[in-house]
N, C-alpha and C positions, 0 to 999 in steps of 0.2 A: 209833236209825235205823241202818239197814244202810249202811255207807259204800259198799259195792259197788253197791247199788241207786241211790244218789245219783249216783255217777260214771257209771253206765250211762245215766241220764236225761239228764245233761249232754251226753254224747257223742251221744245220739240227736237232741237239739235242734240241735247244731252241724251234724250231717250233714244234717238236714232243712233248715236255713237255707242251707247250701251248695247243696243240690239245687235249692231254690226260686230262688236267685239265678241259677244256671246255666240254669234253665228260662226265666226272664224274659229273659235275654240272648238265648237262642236264638229267642224269639218276638218279638224287637224291642221289648222293654219297656224298653230303655235310654233314659235321658234325653238321650244324646248325639245331636246332629243327624246324619242320614245325609248322606254326601257327595252333591252334585248329580250326576245322571247326564246326560252329554252327549247331546243329541238329534241324530239324523241330520239334516243340512241338507236342506231340501226341494229336489227337482230343479228347477233353474232353466234358463231359456233362455240360449243363448250370448250373451256380451256383444257387441252390434253394433259393428262396426268402421266407421270413417268411410270413405266411398268415396274412391278416389284423386282428388287434386286435378287439375284441368285447367289447364295453363299459361295464364296470362292472354293473351287476344288471339288464340289459335289458332283459335277457332271461325270467324273471318272467312274462313278458307281452305276451309271445308266447302262442298261443292257440286260442280257440274259445270262444267268450264272447257274452252274450245275455242280452237284456233289453227290457221290455215291458212297453209301455206308456199307459196313460189313453185314448189315441186316438186309442187304439187297434192295435198299431204298434209294432211289434217285430223287433228290430234292432239287427243285428248280425255282429260282427267284428271278422274277422279271421286275426290274426297277426302272421307273420312268421319272422324269422331272416335271413337277407341277409348276403352274404359272406363279404361285406365291412363294416359290423357292424351296418348298418341301419336296420329298421324294414319295412316289407311289410304289407300293410293294404288293405284288401278287405272288403268293406262295402255293406251289403245287408239289405233289410227290407221286411216285409210282413204285409199288412193291413188285419186284420181279422174282422169277423162280430160280434164276441162276446167279452165281457170284459175279461181281463186277457189273451188276444191274443188267443182266442179259436174260434171254429166254422170254417166257410169256409174262404178261402183266397179271398179278394176282389181285391187286386192289389199287384204287385211285384215291389220292388224298388231296383235298383242296381247302383253301381258307379264303374268307371274304377279304377283299382288298384292304390294305392298311395304309396309313400315312406316317411317314417318317419325318418328324420335325427336328431340324438341326438344333442341338443344344450347345455345341462348342467343340473344341479340340482339347484332348487331354493325353498326356503320355501315360500309357497304361501297360501293365504286365498281363499278358493274356496267356493262359495255360489251359490245357485239357488234361485232367488227371485220370480220366477214364477213356482210353483210346479203343474201347471194344467196338465202337461204331464208326468213328472217323479217325484219321491219322492224328497222332499226338501233336499238339502245338505248344510251343514255349517261346514267345517273342515279347520283347518290350519295344513299343513303337508309339508314334503319334496317332491316336485313334480319333475318328469323328464320332462324337456321342449324339445319339438320337433318342427321341421319345416316340415309340411305336404306338399308334392309336388305332383301334378298330374293335370289332365285336369279338367276343370270346368264342373259341371252339373251332373244330375242323369237321369236314365232311369226309368220312371214310366209306368207300363203296367197294364191294367185291363179294364173291361167292363164299369166302371163308370168314367174312366179317361177322362178329357177334357182339351183343351188348353185354356190358359189365357194369353193374350198379353197386357203387360203394362211394358214398359222399358225392353223388352226382351220377349222371348217365354218360357212359363212355362207349365208344365203338372200338373194338379190339381185333387184333389179327395176330395169329401165331407167327413167330419169326424163326428163321432157320437156326439161329444160334441158341435157341431155347427160350422158353417163356412166351410172352406176348407183348405187343406194342399197342398201347391204348391211347386214345385221344378223346378229350372232352367234347361232347357233341355241341354244335353251334347254338348260340343263344343271342338274344338282343342286347345283352349286357356289354357295355363299352369298357374296355380294359386298356390301360396304359402300361407299356413295358419299356424299361430302359435297355437300350441296345447300343452297341458300338461296332464300327466297321473300319477296316483298314485294307488298303489295296497295295499290292506289290506286283507290278507287271500284270500278268493275266490271272493272278490269284487275289481273291477277296476273302478276308477273314471276317466272319460275322459272329459276334458274341453277345450273350446276355450279360448285363452288368448290374446285378442286384446291389442295392444300396448298402447292404450289410457287408459287402466285400471290399468297400472302399475303391481303391484304384485298381484292384485285381479283378479278374473275370474268369468265368469257367463256361463250360458247355459251348465251346466254339466249333464252328464248321468252316473248313476251308473250301471255298468255291472256285471253280475254274470258269473263265469267261468263254462262252460259246457263241455269242452274238452281240 
């Protein structure tokens, strides 16, 4: 036997086996499992968020409230509930010619809408020491404290309205009980005012709560619910 022929055949078999192994590997013929392919996550809807919570008990202030003063001024507060839990306040007023807010309208009073942000509940003593305009109030109760935010000023319109300039520009109107009632004219300046409210049945008490008075308040108005 020719040794060279035998060696050549062996080399040919080795080359052929190597080529076949490489071919199987290229065609996926390996027994090793293929690594898993990560699939794209399906498009999903945004995760819903819970709506803002409404502070407990504030819905009782929602509605339309009116108060009539001895100056023949009917003040109307329209209070709504905002989505973020605050209250919206629209304040209007009408000066009349007759007592009890009767007769013809002498002037219209409006204010830009304000936002009442709830600050907490506090037991407060609420008094009015000057009952010339509204009935006297003297109560101690659990009040809801708010911060009233909005622009400064009022719009007062009527044939008897005039300007009064002293430390600012005011619109004024003579009142039947003597003197004049003046309001600072609207501006773009934002002002925060501390107020407090308390409701008993169809009556709502609305007070300013200046920080210097502590837990006491003054300048209250008793409103009656009309809607």
